[in-house]
N, C-alpha and C positions, 0 to 999 in steps of 0.2 A: 616286778612292778616298776614301771618307769616313773621318774620324778620330773616335775616341770615347774618352771617359774617364768614370770613375765618381765620384760624389760622395755624401756622406751628409748628412742633416739630422736633428736630434734636438731634442726639446723640445715646447712647445705650438705646433707649427708649423701646425696647422689653424685653431684659433680666433683665432690672432694674424694670420692671413692671409699667413704667410710662404710657404706652399706656392704660393698663388696668385701671389705676387710672383715666385717662382722660375720658374713655368711661363710667366708673361707675359714675363719677361726673356729666357728662352731663345728663345721664338717671335719676339719683337721683334727679336732679333739674328740671326735666320735659322737658328737651330739646331733640333734635334729632341731629344726625350727619350723614354726608355723607363723605366717604373717597374719596378724589379727586386724591391724589397721595400717594403711599406708596412704597418707595424704601428701601429694606432691605439690610443691610450690609452683604457682602458675607463672610467676615472673622471676627475672634474674635474682632479685634481692629477696624474694619470698623464701622463708624456711620451709623445709619438709618435715613431716612427722611420721614415725613408724612405731608400732607396738608389736612385739614378737613374743611368742611362747617358745621357750627353750626347753628341750626334753633330753634327759640323759638316763642311763641305766642305773647309776649309783649316785648317792648323795655327794660323795667326794668328787666324782667326775663333774657333776652339775656345778658344784662350788668353784671348781677350777675353771670351767668355761665362763662362768659369770664374772670371776675375778679378771680374766683376760678381757672380756667385753667391757668391763668397767673402765679399763685403761684406754679403751677406744671411745669413751664418752657415754656409754650406755648407763642407764640408771633404773632403779626400781620405781614402779608407779607410786608406791607408798613409801615416802621418805620420812624416817624418824631422825631424831637428834643423834649425833655421834655418841658412841660409847667411849668413855674415858677411863683410864686405869693408871694409877701412879707408878712411876718407875721406882723399883725397890732400892736402887743404888745408882751411883754415878756410872754411866755407860752400860747399864744393865737394862735390856729392853723387856717390857711385859710380853707374855706370850700372846700371839695373835695380833701384834702391832701392825698398823697400816704402813706400807712401804710406798713412798711417793714416786710418781712419774715426774718428768720435767715439764709437763703441760700445766697451764693455769688450773688451779684447784681451789675448791671452796668446801667448807665444812658447815653443817647445820648445827648450830648450838643455841639452845633456848629459842627455837623457832626463828633464828636469824642466820642468814648465810654469811659466813665470814671468809674473806679471801685469805688464802695461805700465803704468808709473806716470805719472800726469798726462796721461791720454789726451785728445786733442783732434784735430780733423780736419786733414788736409793737412800732417802732420809726418812725420819719420823715426823709426825705432826704433833706439836705440843700446843695445847690450848691454855692461854692465860685467862683463867676464869673470871678474875676480877676486872681485867681490862677488856674482856671480850675480843681477844686477838688470837689468831692461829699462826704459829711460827713453824716453818720448815726447819727441822733441827737435825744436824748430822749426829751420828752416834757419839762422836768425840765430845759433843757439847751437852749431851743428856745428863741431867742432874737428878739426884734422888728426890722423889716426890713430884717430879714433873708430870702433868696430866697428859698422858699419851693417848692418841686416837687408836682405838682397837677396831679391826675389821673395816669393811667398806660401807656399812650403813651410815647414811648421813654425809658421805663424801661424794662430791661431784667433780668430775674431771672434764675440762673443756678441751676436747681434741682439736688441734689446729685445722682450720678449713682452708681450702684452696683460695688464694687471693682473688678478688674480683678482677684485678688487672694482671695480665701475664707479665712476668719479669724473668730476669736471669735465674732467679731462685724459685722457679715454678714449683709449686707445692708437690712434694713426693716425686718430682721428676729429676732430682739431683743425679747427674751422671759424671763420669770421669772422662776428661777430655783426652785427646791423643797425646803422643809423646812430647810434642813441643807446644807451648801455649800460642794459639793463633791470635792475630791482631783483633779478630772479631770478638773472641771471648774476652780478651783484656779490655776492649773498648766498652763492652756491655758492663763489665765489673766496675770500670771507672765511672760510668753513668750512675750505677747504683750507689757508689760511694759519694759522688757529688750530690745526688738527691737526698741521701741520708744526712749529710752534713748541712744541707740547706734547711732541713727540718729541725736542726739542732741535735740530732742524734750523735752518739759517740762511737768511735771505732777503736777496737783493741787489736794488738798484734801479739801473737805468740811466736817468738823467733828462736831459731837454733843457730849454732855457730856457722852452719853452712852459708848463711847470709853473708858473713865476712869472707869465708874461704872462697866463695864463688865470685867475689868482687861486687856484690850487690849492696855493700854497707853504705856507700855514698848515696844510692837511690833511696834507701830507707831513711837515712839521715835527712835527705831533702824532703821526703814526705812528712817527717816529724816537724821539720822547720816550717813547712808551709801549712801546718795545722790539720793534716789529714788523719793523724794518729793521736789518740787521746790517752791511751794506756799501753804500756809495754809489759808483757810477761815473758820471762826468759830464765835461763840458768846462769851459773857462774861462767860457763864457756863463752856464750855470746858476748857478755860484757868484757871478759878478759881479752878475747881476741880482737874485739873492736878497739879496745884501748891499746893493745899491742900494735895494731895496724896504725893507729894515730902516732904512737911513739917511735915505731921502728919501720913502718911500711911493710910489715910482714904479718902473716897469720900462720900460726904453728911453724914459724921459722921460714916460711916461703915468701919470697918477694912477689907480691900480687901483680906488679907491673910486668915482670919478666917471666914469672912462673918458675923460677929457679930457687933452690934452697940456698939460704945465706949461711956462710960459715959461722958457727956458734949460734945460729938462729933458734935452735931448739930450746935455748934458755930465755928467749925473749918474753914468753908469756909469764915466766917466773919474775923477771925484772918488772914487767908491767904490774903484776899483782903487788910486788914489793913497793913500787912507787905510790900506789893507791893506799897501801898500808901506812906508808910514811905520812901521807897527807891526811889520813884519818877516814876519808870517804871519797866517793866519786865526785860528789858536789864540791868538796874542798879542793880536790885536784883540779876541777874546772875553774873554780874561783881563783886559785893560785896560778893559773896559766900553765899547769903541767899538762893537762889534756886540752887540746885546742880544736878538736873537731871529732866528727864521728857520731854514731848512734847515741851513745850515752851522753856525750857533750850536748847534743841537741835536746835530749830529754831534760837535762838540767837547765839549759838556757831558756827553754820554752815552757817550763813548769809541767812537763808531762810525767805523771807518776809512773813508777816502775816497780815490779816485784821480781826479785831474783831469788829463785828457789834452789836450795842446795841439793847436792847429790853425793852419794858415797864415793864417787870417783873424782870429786873436785880436787884441784890443786888450790892451795891457799886456805879457804877461798877469799875472794874480795870481802872487805868489811861490810859491804851493803848486802851480802848474800844472807838470806834467812835459812839457817841450817836446821831449824825445827820444822818438820814437814807440816804439822798441824798449824803452826803459826803462819806458814806460807799459804796454806789453804785459806785461812781466815783473811789474810791480806788480799788474796785474789778475790774472794767472795765480796769483800767490801767494795772493791772497785768495779766488779762485774755488775753489781746491783745499782750502779749510778748511771742509768740510762744508756748502757752499752747496747747498741742495736746491731753491730756487726763485729765479727772476729776474723782476722786473717791468721791462719795457722800455717807457718812456713818453716819447713825443714827441721821439725822437732816432734817426734811422735809422742814421747812420754809427757812432756810439758803440755802438749796440745790435748792429749787425752785427759789430763788433770783439769785443764780449763773447761774442756767439753763436758765433763761430768758435773760442772757447776752451772752450766748454761741452761736457762729456760728454753723451751722448744721453739719459741718464736724468734730467737736471735739468729740472724743470718751468719753463715760461716763459709769462708773460702779456704779450702784445704789444699795445700801445695806441698808436694814431695816428689823426689825423683823415683821413689819406690811406689809402684801402683798399689801394692798391698797396704802400705801405710796410709795412702789416700783413702782407700775403701774403709779401713778401720776408723779413721777420723770421721768420715761421713756417717758412720754408724753410731755416733755418740748420742743420737736421739734428737738432734735438731731436725725440724721439718723443712728447712730451707737451706740447702747446702749445695755448693758447687765444688767439684774436685778437679784439680789440674795436675797432671803428671809432668813435672818439670823441676829443674834445679832453680834455686832462688836467683842465681845469676842471670837466668833468662827471663824469669817472671817479673821481678821487681823493677828492673829498668824499663821494661815495656809498660808496666802499670804507671810508673812515675811519668813516662812520656805521654801516655793517654790522658792522665789527669791534667798535665800542663796544657795539652792541645785543647781538650774539651773545656777546661776552665777559661782559657783565653778566648775561645769562640763564643762562649756564653756571655762574656763581658764586652765583646767587640760591638 
């Protein structure tokens, strides 16, 4: 005996490709569908509505299909309040807990739709019953007695739709560019950055030490100084080699002007860390005139917050580095949720993946790496608006800084 259940979809489900995704998902998972109602919007801004009957051979198969469709924005025609179950201990999840997507999400509680705050992927939803609030909660923050949402009943996911205006970040059309960044791609990205800043949005950068190694540190420092970057996420390496470059003109002991190794240069990064240790912090080193330029200098001088997350392979590390991974996650989340509308991910796979895991799906991302596989992996972090560029930072950042200068000047002329 076949089992069936009905679902609804509403919005710009045709031109956003959502209907195609739904059909493909059902068939890929061995189910069948019947379209009961399909009302197509007559004008560009009009939403469409579809009601489908989903059929599967087994109960478990049907549940699996519906779970996947739920993540695409499908909902049951009859929506009940969410089911809540208390966590029996710290970091112990109740069976059947709801696992979040990074799309905007709402839960129905006492006949009221509550927005889930701080949404990110692979977390739980905890309802604060007295305050009538729903909080996206990482496993590390789950406390005994927290009221956790169970199952998908009463949960509504708003799957991102294609923007009404075409942009560089065309919905679901994120592609990886050719080996070298073209002036055309960079020019479009610069326009997106300027438009976002004009609206008061914030831009974060996740940077790796390759920014310094490839000679792009001055370009990034300039972008920070001119107000294009609002948050910096990195590790010990970027900050250390940036400071080494300022103190000694080298990165990993190599003279960046001549491209030659300096005698004894292999010790420069240790000296750099030691100087910051002596000062007590990067900010103190800037205030004391020890560090006089560079990426970290511009962050301090321009009040740009930064999170330096530690790694098992770090030297030192610098006193500003957060060595507790959970503390570093919390510090990143706090800054991401403060109106960050775009993230540049340049030359660091692991830190970029970490930030990507915390991003809502509507945040635009620019993924830059010399390794095409790394670019593809970063673009798969769940954001719906991503552009990938296969390039080293030394080619990408100077071109971007140049375009920002030219376009900013032309708009004020």
